[in-house]
Structures are given as structure tokens and as C-alpha cells.
C-alpha angles and dihedrals in degrees: 000000000000119000117279116258093238090083092053126099095231132023115278091242088067088052104052092155090059088045092055091048091053090052092046092054093058103080110226098166111167120243101068094016104189089180093163097100092049093046093046091050090055089044091055089051092050094047093049087054090056102258125142106228135192129204124206119189136177087186123017093235090051105056131165125206131211126186130173126209103203118239135189094272092235092120138024115281120269119225128216113190140166142147132255098199116101135198122259122273096202115136092014121123107224125191090212124021109274098232102044097077091216116185108226126159094353095309138106105223120203148100107286096022088122107013092070130302088088089062094045091052091051092049095047093047090053094049094047091048091049090053094045091049092046095242113173105190127204091267137009118289113220120196119194121188109198139194134207098031091133091058104043102287095257089141094034131036095001092052094049096044092047096040108026107026088145089075089069099044112147095007111138105164131034139172125222140135139359123011132071099079130113127266118188117215126166094348089304126118115226128182115209120218110193112222098162143018137201123262127243114243111172119190135187117211118197117200121192134192146148111307133185145111110354089225089073124087107242123171126186095028129144091281092054091045089050090055091053090045094053091042092055092048090052096045100045131055118204115255123294119257127183109209121193093248092051091048091053090049099052094040089056091049092049095046091060095045127086126239126310098021090052090061093043093055094046090055086064083078094060106086089205090061105027097102092042093052091047091062088056093057097073115207093348090071089078084065095051104033097075090046089063101039142048102241135211128186133181108234109161127034121188126183144119126036105197133045095230098044124085107222119236095197132041125177123207120196115212131201109211126185120199126204119235111284095027125105138209089265089060091053092049091048094048093044091052091054089057102042103033124219104303096096129063111230124213126182106231100175139355123183109187121196107235106190118085113231115274120192095188094116099034097094093051093053089045090053092051087052093049092052092048094048116012090189091059125098114213117215137165120263139202112213111218090208133055134253137180085279090088090061096046087050088073086071092050094256118149111214123200117201098232117155096139114218130166100214127191123249110274096023108126111208099195094044092057099047114091088005136108111275095026104180144161130212111254087226089056092058095055092040091056095045091054093043094053091045087054088052093054090052095049101035108123103168 
């Protein structure tokens, strides 16, 4: 466990970079998780600061921590939540060891630097500072440190929402991963505030055909059908859909760009031109494409058990992501239009987002970012992935992705998370810690 803060020259909340380094150095790779050392380290910091903490665990090695900074009671509580588990680093070539948290070239390198121990360090620094400075916000501030987000949240958010929903009574708004960071488009600097995310929709496709001895000449079997199946998936997008959040996002970008870029971006909102315009955007199209389509990707193929036996059955596991407002039935219908009738489709998992989008806290978050960086332009964002927000939405809680980070031009956030050489600018950690503290000061429900 990292050294106690009592031996430091200044309080740990004034050293969020060091706090993040301490968190990264505790290996919480999931699976298996083993988040207990990390959670207990955070618990110790909070207790030393005078907080009363509560730990909830479905498994003693997989604890969750909840702490409350008392407010004036004039407004509903605001929740800050994040997870301390991280994805594996096996078979990745890292420039610097993933659990040493080295500072090189102005970055902290390590697994979890972005996803999401960096955010945990910012939130924790802000809450500890608020306690030390005697801040009494308009409403209670609830900090929830979670486990198991990277493997489905069974021991984390799902466990808490299903077994301890009373801990979140009265909470209307929360902040969590991933928004608040900069995106540079057309020499402009935008800060994306996540207000919605896509939904998981996993499907298993079963493909059957004539099997038998591999010495026979068989055409049109399961393997051939698999080839056609994967080819169609690769060649054809699912239909274009313009959701309200994506419309707001693209209109905000376009309104801040000069001609002709303004016009080009606006044509993304014309379903007849969307796919054509995406081709004109270069590498940035990878960012916008999943915001304008439901997506489906083949991730696991299983078939054949012996070299000399032609398989008669092959299964393909598909990771589907649905835009807000769409259901698993929509995914099955759109997928069938692409692949035809040869494969049997089975819905494996569907995680709907239950809370309608509520923009009530958006302006407050935007004002915090404008104050932190007057050159930045806040805008709403749709996240193409999922977070624990979908689980808290069951309780009617609107989560905003708000982990403020000032990122340098050319730094691709999504290419860095879950990859080798995950890292975060030192400046971004300080920036985010101060911005979240400002939110606590100005939160008014």
C-alpha cells in the first residue's frame, strides 16, 4: 500500500498527480480484479480527512466504497462515481512498465491513467480539498468508488443498485466517465460533455452447412457461408440515424467552424449524404461514424474441432451497440437486412439505458469548463461505448461524462485507453482536479 499522506509535506489533495501514481501502482487488472487494496487505500485517505466511510462488497476482494460530504440540504445530492479496476496488459508492448506510473515527456504512463484512475484521482482530490477547506455545498456530495466496471459491474454498480439502492436516494445528477476532455477540430478546441451513451446489444449468429470428411470436395458449406457473412458485415453499414444528442453535437461544431467546413459537417445530418460526407472527413470519421449508426462487429468465431473434419456448424459472436432510443428488436431487424437469412440470430445480452436525457446540469458543467479554459467550447457528446451510467439510470439518475482534461493537439483519447502506452498529461490531472472542485463549489442542484 502507498505511503500514508501524514509523512508528506503538503496534503495529498494538493498533489493529485502523486495520488494518481499511487493508484496506478496498485494492480487492479480485471479479471480477477482484486480491487480491495486500492479501495482500502482510498478509504484510509478519506478517514484520515475526517470522513465517515461505508464499504459494500459482494465479495471481500471486490469492495465498493461510498462517502458523503454533507451539504446544506437545499438541493438534491450530486454523485461522483468511478471504477478502480483496469483491463489487462498481457501481450501488449509498453514503452514503460504499465504499473510503475512513470512521468516521462509530461505524461504519466500506466494502465488506468485514463480509464479511469485519472478520474478517480481528480474526484478524490476535489472532495478531500472541499473537506479540508470547510466547503458546504448546496447539496450533499456522494463519492462512490466502484469495482468490476470492466467486466460487467456484477460486483460493482449492479450490486449496489440492486442491493443498496437506498444509498442513492434523492440523487438526480451524477458525473462519471468519459467526457469533459478536449477535441481539436478545425483549429477549434471543443470540450465534450457526455450526456448519453450507446447500449450494449450482443448477438450470437449460428451458421450451418454440410459437414464431413475434409478429403471430400464440399462447396457452399458452413465455412463458405461464414465468409459471405463476414464480407457482408464488412461491406455494409447499418442505416443512418440522427439522434437528438448527435444533432446538437454536430450543430455546435459546425457553428464554430468557417466555410466550407461548416457546411460539410452540417451535411452529416442529412441521412442521404451522411456516409458520403464521412468519407471526406479522413481519420476523424472513425469518431463520428458510430454516433450516426447502430454498429455490429464480429468478435469471436467458433467452429471446427479437428483438422480433417469439415464443420457443419459455426458460431459468430457479435458486439452490437445501439443508439439511444433504439431497442434490441431494431438491431436484429437491421442486422438481418445486411446478412440475409442464412444465419440464425440469438440475442445474448441487452443493456438498455433507462433514464431519459436530462440537460439540467449541462450549463453548470459548461460554465466550469469555460472558466477553466476560456478558449474552449463546451458541447454535448454521445459516447459510443458504455459505462456504469447505464446501471445508475435504473434509479432515474442522469450521468454526465465529466472528467475534465486539457489534452494536447494530436493526442487521441480513445486510441490510448485499453491500449499499450496508456497515459495522461500531468497538466490534465491538475486541470481536472481544479475543475471538479469548482463544480462542487457551484453545484446548485
